Steps between C-alpha positions, in 0.01 A plus 500: 500500500639715222437273205190370326413171663453194283298221656634162398482134590666385821509154645529495880639209697228248591229700329436624153319810389428592143565872481351756269692642211592867493162563338303267729336559835463289809142400572325637809481223758803315365714367782848366562557191713859556605510220754774240518491137597303577816257777589765639735735585213480738210710552188618822341382687306168540681358706211627368169363786294704813448412737786815702576535760775253319727330680787292316758252587773316291758146626553278482807363150431852357468503476121806612304480707181794544265539752217769509231615670185341327201563608141559867595131576436333349806560335836384144575348415839538161671342365819631238743413351838852374569761701299552187288183420305399803292186567294476767232207732577534768232687818423512831681380710206286490190585676178271782615665537841860439397717777654677762290774753557392833647434735206764745617766226473417361154215383280696190396364160606649361821619156597385371840772358725562392856167499690498559875186414700401640840189545713478868593216684670247230422589456132727273300758725337697370203808707418670456163777642284404672174800487271645478151816310416786744438302810604580496869407859586139420412475234772216569743354326806121471486241321707150354480248407770244224553261379767606137451843346441388350169383843382373657290773762545439859399796733438501770768801713416876531509748508787778669302682503168875477449518874445288573808763339723800556269586130491556338162295184441274530804356147495480194727316681777458345846246629754579496872273594791624542856374686808228677305741630236538395138811468287600397151827339394589477131769517233674315219876526440499872578497447874240374745305768681249544781245777551220565748148524357186694577202262486159664541181323603383499137832334405652798328872423528775759460871501587661718765781607269716641779531150653650330191822316577728266308557175690686274254728534199447456128531119491144427612131487417198299620527639853331331795499552875449284808528583870614248758646528851571872471663486155369609163612264224533657157459224241570581134590347166817563303616384157301445180138402549369400163740301283387143556787261558743794486327693779726587792231625740579422863330596826708686758447658841634758742368617835463809716364603839338799329239498225689769311832316535790464479456144372815290525629149440649272765833681479332836556551621143209710368255406230545858382835369373334187355611275786254228602453137600398240242167340588386306191653419161441268207604136504819369339304262278285790371178345631429843646641823360434865572369464856366829628238770546331329790177584676496634852581205726209294630464335840316171535304404809812350660669843462736366235590757233471422128599670178314494170723605211532462126752294306546340161437129553705277266536777240570405141835578342334662199290772658322659795254292697242641737596577857298267719440536875683294761473479878772444758527529875714769656691401812682738732857432612691746719262778405515445123262328256616181327329291233579138415876559462426790268323300229133435415371173637370231268264377771438590862259456788180700459425804719291456814159654428208474741194517276209701633 
């Protein structure tokens, strides 16, 4: 999420999509048919446009909406009935509503990275990272609100800046709600952190600074959280995110009985010391590289968990390709998540979705 995204051509197995150039735009209403030989199978990637750092929400009518980083200036929005077949419905912002840094941080233009969508107090809240490459102390977490998942989104304010919380490169925010309380996890190679939030009825959001705690070491970014059977699972990305075929991004996990940690691997070693369990990595044949920065896990109507994540699909040797979106099921073995032997699937059985 830290590099300008270039949208390029990708050819997916069993289906072909002509992608926009770096200057082009996807058309509203354009869809991807990611199905395989039968309607019970799908092929990865499920979104063949560049849409890194995906975040997904299922709304009241059962429809899924996905948001991603685009070209650092906006955030595309996709809609799906089944987690497989996605339609582009627009972007979160216009040029007039595009978020900016808070004036007390800088008057320089900001890049938009790593959206995070939630439904809070009757509104759709889209969190995002405002950042500039190489100027990590400017990084700020902002948010916008909308009445509908497809927007329009209006910037509401800022959760915190890097200097507010004294954490360099405060990006890749993740919002968590539990038992009437609100939390934010975040960080990028300067530690992963958690903090409790104040969220007022008018959606003014501020951090409770005294609750800030480091929960993982300096090897991680793209933090995510899932709770299952009494454990919190801290999912994160490590390695290089944005170098095409040379990207080393992998998805890793640790777990804890407590939201604030300590998070450990299977051997009991702490993520604070950069110990973890490997969950997902690129394929040996380079069909998929740089797997990471996943959305919060999704459950289908059979209670199967699924992960949407970004990866370079068949990246060229001579440059960076866009990071498309793939989907894979997450199984649970002895209290730990596992995914297709640790590699993205080429094809798999579609999720079970009961359409309303």
